[in-house]
N, C-alpha and C positions, 0 to 999 in steps of 0.2 A: 449422427449423434446418438450416443447411448443415453437412455434415460435410466438412471440408477435409482431404483426404488424397490420396495418389497416385491411388487408384482413382476418387475422386469429382471431381477437378479438371476432367476433360474434360467433365463434364455440367453444370458450373456456368454461370451467365449470362456473357455475353461480357465486360462490364465493369459495375462498380457506381459510383455517384456518389462523388466524392472527399470524405472527411470534412474538416471545417475544423479540428478539433483531435483529436489522438490522445493518449489517456492510457495510460501504461504502468506496471504494477506492476513492482517491481524483482526481488525474490527468486523464482527459478524461473519468471520470465517473460522479463526481459532478462538476468538474471545467475544464475549457479550458484556457490554457495559464496562469494558476495560479489564476484565478478568478472564484469563484463559480457562476454558472448560476443563474440568478434571480429566475427562476421558481423552481430550485432545492432548493434554500434557502427557498423559500416560503413553499415548501413541507416539509422540515425539521422542520420548525416552526410549521406547522400544526400537524405533527407527534408527536412533543414534548408535545402536549396537550393530547396525549393518554398514555396508559401504556407501550408502546413499548420503549425499550432502543435503543438509537441511538449512534453508535460507528464508528469512523473513523478507517480504516485499510489500512495503506499506507506504501510504501517503503521509503518515505521521512524521512530525519533526523528530530528529534524534533527541532533542531536549525533553520530550515528553513521551518517550517510549515507556510502555508499562514495565513496572519493576519485575513482574514475573517473566516477561520476555527477556529482559537483560540478565536475569538470574540464569535462564537457560543457556544464554550465550556464554556467560562466565563459566558455567558448569560443562561447557563444550557439548551440550546436547544440540544446540544450534551451532552452525558453522560460520554464518555471516548474517548481516542485516543490510538490506537495501531500504533506505528511508527517503522521505521527501520526494516520492514519485520518481525514483531513480537518480536523483540529484546528488545523493551522498550514500556511499557504500563502505562498510567497514567490517572487520572481524576482530578477534582478540589480539592480533598482531598490529592492528592499526588501520589506516585508511587504504581502501582499495581504489576508489575513484570519487571525484567530486566535481561539481560544475556550478560554481557561484554565479549569481546573476551579475551581469555587467552594470556599471553605474547608470548607463543609458537605459537599460531595461528596468532597473529599480525606480528610477525617476519617472519613467513613463507609467509604470504601474501605480505609483502614488498619485500621479495626475489623474488617471482614469478613476481611481477610487474616490478622490476628492470630488470629481465631476459628478459621480453617481451618489455622492453623500453617504458613503459606506465606511464604517469602521473596518479596518483590515489589520492583518498581522503579517510580519515577516518572520520566517524561520531561519535560525542559524544552527550551528552544531551544538550550541550551549543554551540558547534562549528562544522563546517565542516573544516577539516584541509587538505590542498593540499600538495602533495609532491613536487610540482614545479609549474611553471606558463608558459603560452604562451599568445599570443595576445588575444585569445578568453576568456581565463580564467581571464586575467586582467580586461577585460570589465565586466565579470560576477562578480568578487570579488568587483569591485567598486560599484556595485549597490545591492549587497546582504549582508545584516547584518549577522554577525557571521561566515563569510567565511574568512579564513586566509590561508596563506602559511607558513607551518611549518612541514617539513619532519620528525621531531622528536617528534611531538605532542603525538603520540601514546605511547611513552615510559613513559610518566608521567601523562597520563589522561585515564580514562576508555573510550574505544571506542567499538562500537557495530557492525559496518559493514564497508566494504570498497567498493568504487565504482570505476570502470575503464571506460575509454572512448576510442573508437576504431577508430575514424575518418573514418567511413564507412568500416572498416575492420572487417566484421562480424565473420570471421574465426579466428580472433586473440584469442589466449589462448585456442582454441578448442582442441589442442593436449595435454593439461596438464591434468594429472590425479589428479584432486582436491580431489577425494575421498580417495586417499592414505594418505592425511593429514587431513582427517575428515572435509573437506571444500567442497563447491559447488559454481559454477558460475551460476547466475540466470539473464537472459537477461530481461530487462524492455524496451529495444528499440534495434534496429539493430546496433546502435553505442554505446550502453551503457549497463553495467551489474553490478550487485552487487556480491561481494565475501563474503560468509557467512559461519558459521559453518554448517555442514551437516544437523543437526537437527533443524536449524533455519527456521522459516516460519511464514507467517501470521496466519496459522492454530494454531501454538503454542500460539501466542498471543490471538487468539480467545478462545482457551481452558482456558487460564488464566482468561480472562474476564468473560467467562461463569461460571467458578467456583466462581469468585468474586460475581456474581449476583445470583448464585444458579439456573442456567438454563442449559438445555442440548443443545448441538450444533445442534441437529436434529430439534430443535424448532426455529432455527435462519435462517435468510436470509442474503445473501451477494451479493453485486453488484461489478463488476470489469471488467477490460479490458485487463490486461497484464499477462505475463507469471508468475510473482510473485504472481498471484492470484490462481494458480492451486491447491495448497494444501488446501486453504480455501474453494475452490469449492468442493473438495472431502469430506470436513468435515461437512458443514452445510446442513440443510434440503432443502433449496431453494437456488440454485446457479444461478445468473442472469448475463449473459454476455451482455455487451453493443454492439450495432450494428456494431461498428468499432473495436471490440475486436480482439485479436490475434486468428487465426483459431484454434489452439490447445486448447485454452480456450473455444471457442464456442462449440467444440466437447464434453467438459466436463460439459457444462452447463445444467441445468434443463429448463431454459428459455433463449431465445435470444430476446432481445428487440431492440429498436431504439437507435440512438446516443443521445448525450446531446441535440443537436438542434432539434431532433425529439421527445423530451420529453420521452425518453426511460424509465426512472425510473417511471414516472407517469403512463405509459401504463401498467406496471407490477402491481403497487400498486392498480390500479383500480380493479384487479382481486381478491384482498384480502379485508378483512373487516377492512380497514385502511383509514385514511384521506389522501387525495392526492391533 
C-alpha cells in the first residue's frame, strides 16, 4: 500500500500506468455536504480532455443525485453514473444496467424494518419514498425534490434499494440474519445503512460499465471513503481511500490519500500519466 501524503510523495515511483476508467464516489470523496469541491470539478474537467472515462459510483438514489454532478454528465465531462450501490447505471444515451428488487425481497425488507420499528425509504429511478415521517424528515422532505412519504410506493413501482436510519443506534438490526433472505445490510454511516440483495454492490455496476466500454476492471481506478466501497476496491486495479475513509476501507486500499480539503484526489493523480 502506498501512503500518499506530503512526506511520502518524494519516495513514490516516477509514474504509474494510466487507468482507462476512473470511478468516483460522491459524498466525502468528490463532494462535501452535497457540493463538489471546486478543485475536484476542475480536475474532472481536465481529465475529460484525455482518453480516460470518468464514472460516478455512488450509493445515492438516481432521484437525488446532486445537480452539479448531473450537470457534469450533461456536459459530457462525466461519461456515466453508477448509483444505488450498483443497482442502476446509466449515461446520456440511457440505461446501461439495472436490478430492481423482487416483490419477495421488498416485502421481506418492509417486514424487517417494521419489526425493528425503523422508518425506512425505498429508492426508485425517480423518487425516494419514505415509510413514515418525523420532524427531521419533514425538514428534509421540504427541501429535497423527489422525496415523498408513501409506505406503499414499492408495491407499484420498481425499487432498487432500501435505506434505514438508526438515530445513533449502531447495533440496530445487527442480530438479523439478512443472508437467510439473500439480503445484506451495508453501513454507509454509523447511523445509516442500505438493505440490498446479497449480490448487489458497486462492483457489479463497475463490471457492467467495464463491459459497456470494453475494458478490464484491472485497468481501472476507484476513489472512495465508505463501507459500500469495499467490493469495488477488491475489483479494480487501483483502489484509493480518502484520508478520512473508514478504517476497514483503508486496510483494503492500494493507496491512501488526503481528504477533499487536502486535495487527496490530485495527490494520487500526480503519480499517474494523467492531467490533474
